[in-house]
Phi, psi and omega in degrees: 000131182280158180291143178246119175276125179247126174264115178260118180252101189210128182270344180269113183300325179293316178295320179298315181296318177299315180300316180298313181299315182287329175295321177296319181291343180287352179057036173251155187281057181267133168246123187258129175248132184248133170241131188269357174204168185295324179293316178298321179298313182291326176297315177300311182294320179296330178287355180267000180302131180084353178280138180304148184306321182291348179259001177265161174303141179270347184202141175240129171255118193234123173280158177273307186274098181232151174288156173071313178210120186283171184298327178296319179294318179298313180300315179299315178300318180296314184290339178264007180246117184305324182286338186248346189301331184273356180284125179295140180235125174251119175284124180238099194221164175269356184277121177260014181286126179301324180296324177292318179298314179298316180298315180299315181293322178294330178279350175112016175296146178276325177215156176231116183232140173281145177296133179295152180256344181209177185299321180297317178293323177297317178300316179297318180295312181295327174298317180296318179297317178298315179298316178301313183294316180297315178299316181297315181295316180295318180293324180293327185270001179296141180303329181293340179274349181274124181300140178276143179294152180293000000 
């Protein structure tokens, strides 16, 4: 299984550290890159223009409430950028507001998850992220998804 680069966009250092620890414990080939605010995340992503797809993050975990540029702005910028639009984004947030969930999904988030409150919830979340990633990878690699030659 090849390594999966995950960009975690999270301003709370404790939440970022927990996410990293539980992703490692999931025994999936995740390498986590952390951006502590929306501007840093977009600067990192903008520097990937022209970089081959396999060298870009394969997954983004994105908080909503971020300094400088919030998660909705980051998500919108990603979805409006041809080089970044195909990167899956999982909103990982403390907001349980239905309006935030609808907005995120309307902007193109792939999943919307509440931040876990304890180890059991973290385990469930990392399992879900792993399942999401495995399903996405398997569906992408199906022969029916491969364009047929003319």
